[in-house]
Each structure stands twice: as C-alpha cells, then as structure tokens.
C-alpha positions, 0 to 999 in steps of 0.5 A: 504527502507525495501524490501519484503525479509527484511519485511518477515524476520521481520514478522518471528522475530516479530511473536513470533511463530516458523515459517519457512521463506517459511511460513512467505513468504506465510503469507506476500503474503496472506496479500498483496493478500487480500488487493489487492483483496479488493481494486480491489472490491472497498472496503476500507481496514482499518488496526487499528493503521496503516491507511486506504487504498482506491481506488480513481478515478483520472479524465482525464486531460491535462498536460504539458510535462516540457521538450517539453512544449507539452500538453498531455492528460492523461486518467482517472485512479484509484489509491490507497490512504493511510491515516495514522492512528492517532496512526501511526502519533503520533508514528512517531512524538514522 
C-alpha cells in the first residue's frame, strides 16, 4: 500500500523538477483538496488516463447484523464512486 509520504516522494521523483519535500507535500495536499472540493460541490472529477470520480447517493436501507441477526436501519448517505479509465485498465492488464 502506498502511503501519503511515499506518494509525495514519488511525486518529487517523477516531477522532473527540483522541488523540496515541503513543496511536493503542498502540491499533493492541493490536488486532494481540489478533488474533495469539487466532489462536495456535486461535480465529477475526470482525470484523463486515470478515471472519473463522482458522488453517488446511497438510499436508506435495512440491513441485518450478521452476528446477532438483528435488523438495523442505515440512513441515506453520499459516497464517492471511481470508474477506471480504459487506459488504466489496459495498463493493468498488459
């Protein structure tokens, strides 16, 4: 699993530009912030070659607790959905 610090280091290395670790961290934080802000606003985020992130509404539902068998109500909520781009799928399956 790639953690945020490792991701930041990879951005520093792949950027091809001399940047400090602090600047790379600011860049990563800015990208994540923009994605979160756009999703909160209800917009799709399309990253060519990677995929599409969008918010979907999950309806309220009743589920069963597998341990006790008790029926439990789950409130409606929103969730982020990711659909991988064809280029990403092709790369992973090459």
